[in-house]
N, C-alpha and C positions, 0 to 999 in steps of 0.2 A: 504494500500500500504506500503510495507516494502522496504526501501532503506538503505543500510548501508552508513556510513559516507564516506568511500573511494569511493564508486560509485557516490555519490552526488558530491564530489569534482572533480572527473573525468568528470562528466557532465558539471560542471561549468567551468572547464578548457578547454572544447572542445575536450577532449581525449576519450570521450565515447558518442556515439550517441544513441538517444532514438527515439521511434516512436511517432507520433502525439498522439496516444491514451495514451501512457505513459505520455506525456507532459501535456495533459488535466487532467489526474489523479493526477499528481504531483501538478498542480495548485489547483485542488479541495482539495487536502490534506492540502495545505498551506492556503486555504481560500482566494485565490486571483484570479482575472480573468486571463485567459491564456495569454492574451496580456501583462500583467504585467511582465511576465517572459522574455520578449524581451526588456524591458526598462532598460537602465543602471541605476544602483543605484546612488543616489545622494551622498552616502558615498564615492564612488570611486572617485568623483571629489575632495573631501576634502583631500584625501590621497596624500602624497608626496612620490615619489619613494625613496627607499633607506632604510637604517637602522634607526630604531627609536632612538631618543636621550635618553641618560641616564637621569634618574631622580635625582634631588638633587644635 
């Protein structure tokens, strides 16, 4: 399965819709159960909205 980065970003942002078949193929390519694509990442909970702080 070949997906370019732009298409993948659009899917994640909800701006591009895919079929169930493509969803299953994407999950298989990532090596995860399809249901895991519907679970919000724990990383998103740790993120604080806004601009990142400058280092140093």
